[in-house]
C-alpha positions in Angstrom: 121.3 113.2 89.2 123.8 113.3 91.7 122.6 112.0 95.4 124.0 115.3 97.2 121.7 117.1 94.7 118.5 116.1 96.2 116.8 118.3 98.8 116.0 115.4 101.0 114.4 117.3 103.7 111.9 119.1 101.1 111.5 115.8 99.4 110.3 114.0 102.8 107.5 117.0 103.6 106.1 116.6 100.1 106.4 112.6 100.5 104.2 113.2 104.0 102.1 115.1 102.6 101.3 113.4 99.0 102.1 110.1 100.0 104.5 109.8 96.5 107.4 111.6 94.6 108.5 112.0 91.6 112.3 112.3 90.7 113.5 113.6 87.3 116.5 111.9 85.4 117.8 109.9 87.9 119.5 107.2 86.1 121.4 107.9 82.8 120.6 107.0 79.1 123.1 104.9 79.1 122.0 103.0 82.2 118.3 103.0 81.1 119.6 101.2 77.7 121.6 98.7 79.7 118.3 97.8 82.1 116.3 97.6 79.3 118.9 94.9 77.5 118.6 93.0 80.7 114.6 93.3 80.6 115.0 92.2 77.0 116.7 89.0 77.9 114.4 87.9 80.6 111.6 88.6 78.5 113.3 85.9 76.2 113.0 83.3 78.8 109.2 83.9 79.1 106.0 83.0 77.4 104.6 85.3 74.9 102.2 87.3 76.7 100.3 91.2 76.9 101.2 91.6 80.6 104.4 90.2 82.9 104.8 90.4 86.4 108.3 89.3 87.3 108.9 89.1 90.8 112.4 88.7 93.1 114.2 90.2 89.7 117.1 91.1 90.9 118.2 87.8 90.9 117.5 87.5 87.4 120.0 90.0 86.2 123.0 91.9 87.6 122.2 95.2 86.1 118.6 94.8 87.8 120.5 93.9 91.4 122.6 97.1 90.7 119.5 99.2 91.8 119.1 97.7 95.2 121.5 100.3 96.3 121.3 103.1 94.1 123.3 105.8 95.3 120.8 108.7 94.5 117.6 107.3 95.5 119.1 105.2 98.8 119.7 108.1 100.7 116.6 109.2 100.3 114.6 105.9 101.0 116.3 105.8 104.2 115.1 109.6 105.7 111.5 108.2 104.4 111.5 105.1 106.1 114.3 105.0 108.6 117.7 103.2 108.4 117.1 99.7 109.7 115.6 98.3 106.5 115.6 95.9 103.7 114.7 94.9 100.1 110.9 93.9 100.4 110.3 93.3 96.7 111.9 93.5 93.2 108.9 93.6 90.7 109.1 94.0 86.8 106.2 95.0 85.0 105.6 95.0 81.5 102.4 96.2 80.0 102.2 95.9 75.9 99.5 97.8 73.8 96.0 96.1 74.8 93.2 98.6 73.5 90.6 95.8 74.3 91.5 95.5 77.6 92.1 92.1 77.7 92.6 90.7 81.4 95.4 88.0 81.5 96.7 85.7 84.5 99.8 87.9 85.3 96.8 91.1 85.2 97.1 93.6 82.4 95.5 96.2 84.9 95.0 96.7 88.4 92.0 98.2 90.0 92.3 100.7 93.2 94.2 99.3 96.3 96.6 99.9 99.3 99.1 97.5 99.3 99.8 95.1 102.0 98.9 91.4 103.2 95.4 89.9 103.7 94.0 90.7 106.4 95.0 94.3 105.6 97.3 96.2 107.9 95.4 97.5 111.1 94.1 100.8 110.9 93.6 103.5 113.3 90.9 105.9 113.2 90.4 104.7 109.4 94.3 105.2 108.5 96.9 102.7 107.6 100.6 103.5 108.9 103.0 103.5 106.0 104.8 100.0 106.7 106.8 100.4 103.3 107.5 102.1 100.4 108.4 101.4 96.6 110.5 103.0 94.1 109.3 102.6 90.8 112.3 103.0 87.8 110.6 104.0 84.7 112.3 102.7 81.6 109.6 103.2 78.8 108.3 106.7 77.7 105.5 107.3 80.2 105.6 110.7 79.4 101.8 111.1 78.5 98.6 109.3 80.1 96.8 106.3 79.2 100.2 104.3 78.6 99.7 101.7 81.8 100.3 104.7 83.9 100.2 104.1 87.7 97.2 106.2 89.1 97.5 107.6 92.5 95.2 109.6 94.9 97.1 112.2 96.6 97.4 112.5 100.3 95.1 109.4 100.5 97.7 108.0 102.8 97.1 110.1 105.9 93.5 110.3 105.8 90.4 108.3 106.1 89.8 107.5 102.5 87.6 104.9 100.1 87.6 105.5 96.5 84.0 105.5 95.4 84.3 102.6 93.2 87.1 100.1 92.9 87.6 100.0 89.1 90.6 101.6 87.7 89.0 102.5 84.2 86.4 104.7 86.0 87.6 108.2 87.1 88.1 108.9 91.1 87.9 112.7 92.1 91.6 113.9 92.7 93.1 110.8 91.2 96.6 111.7 89.1 98.5 109.5 86.3 102.0 109.2 87.5 103.8 110.4 84.1 107.4 110.2 83.0 110.3 109.5 81.1 112.9 106.5 80.7 115.3 107.2 84.0 112.8 108.9 85.9 111.9 107.5 89.5 108.5 107.6 91.1 108.5 106.6 94.8 104.8 105.9 96.7 104.1 104.8 100.4 102.4 101.1 100.4 99.1 102.6 102.1 98.9 105.4 99.1 95.5 104.4 97.2 96.8 103.7 93.5 95.9 101.5 90.7 97.8 100.2 87.6 95.8 101.5 84.5 95.0 99.8 81.2 97.6 100.3 78.4 95.4 101.6 75.0 98.2 103.5 73.4 100.9 102.0 71.0 103.6 102.0 73.8 104.6 99.5 76.1 104.8 100.4 79.9 108.2 99.1 81.4 108.3 99.6 85.1 110.8 98.1 87.9 109.6 98.4 91.2 112.0 97.9 94.4 110.4 98.3 97.7 112.0 98.4 101.2 110.7 98.0 104.8 111.6 97.3 108.1 114.0 94.6 108.5 111.8 93.0 110.8 108.8 92.3 108.4 109.0 89.3 106.2 110.1 90.4 102.3 107.4 89.5 99.9 109.1 87.7 96.9 112.3 86.0 98.5 113.5 84.3 101.9 117.1 84.9 101.6 119.7 86.3 98.8 121.2 84.0 96.9 125.3 83.4 97.5 126.1 85.2 94.0 123.7 88.4 95.1 125.9 88.8 97.9 129.4 87.8 96.4 131.2 91.2 96.9 128.3 93.1 98.2 128.9 96.1 99.9 127.6 96.2 103.7 124.8 98.4 102.6 123.8 95.8 100.2 124.2 93.3 103.0 121.6 94.8 105.2 119.4 95.7 102.4 119.7 91.7 101.6 118.7 90.8 105.3 122.3 89.8 106.2 123.1 91.3 109.5 123.5 88.7 112.1 122.9 84.5 112.3 120.4 85.2 115.5 117.3 86.2 114.1 116.2 88.0 117.3 118.5 90.5 116.0 116.0 91.7 112.7 113.9 92.6 115.8 116.3 94.5 118.1 119.3 95.0 116.0 122.5 96.3 117.2 124.0 99.6 115.8 126.8 98.1 114.4 124.7 95.8 111.9 122.8 98.7 110.3 125.7 100.8 108.4 122.6 102.6 106.5 122.4 104.8 109.8 125.3 106.9 108.1 122.8 107.9 105.4 119.9 108.9 108.1 119.9 112.3 109.3 117.8 112.3 112.5 115.0 115.3 112.8 116.2 118.2 115.6 115.0 117.8 119.0 112.4 120.3 120.0 112.4 121.9 123.2 109.7 122.1 125.9 108.0 125.3 123.9 108.3 123.7 120.8 111.6 125.3 119.0 114.4 123.2 117.9 117.4 122.3 120.1 120.6 122.9 118.3 
């Protein structure tokens, strides 16, 4: 899928309404194969487990780092969240078949929640704003439910909502299991209610999450990018890795020259006094 084929205005409207998107066939089969080979290398260095949560995964392999500024997804992210953004988290999750629902130290499944810090982001009228979004690259066959799929409640990000129970094993009215094939990308807002379901299938779940936030927020799983990650980085990637200026105050009030991602941002039309769009 090429970036120019995405209908970004339509996807933005859908995202604002539902709180998530599923993009089909973003990565080629060859790219998925290379990513899975990278995952195999990473897992070979880890203790055996039913579940893995590997943070700051862009530092673990160059193939994963290549997704930081993936050319199809990045323009959409910029138009969903704004152009003053950075990489917030890179989180590799593996859920092997677990028909007994065994809980592990690395969390074989996760109950209903909104992402965010503790204490949580402030609410206004029972609603939490969207502070960051995550892109989820699907690397295994998640085309059917009950394979450790992510569950979501569409629209729960923009209205007062609390699930009737926290347990992911129970069904919440309106819930959807996000199903996709290798190479698909799932994008969701941090304030969308979601859960990581148990994997009772014969398939291993492999999903790679890259999150983005405003550049004035602290990243979750790193402080500064390594010199290796910055070597030869494009201006886009340098911004996404938080390298915009030596003055930390500029994270809060960056100058336009520090934010090359603005070139990808399409500002909404200005409304005149009658509510009509000005050209």
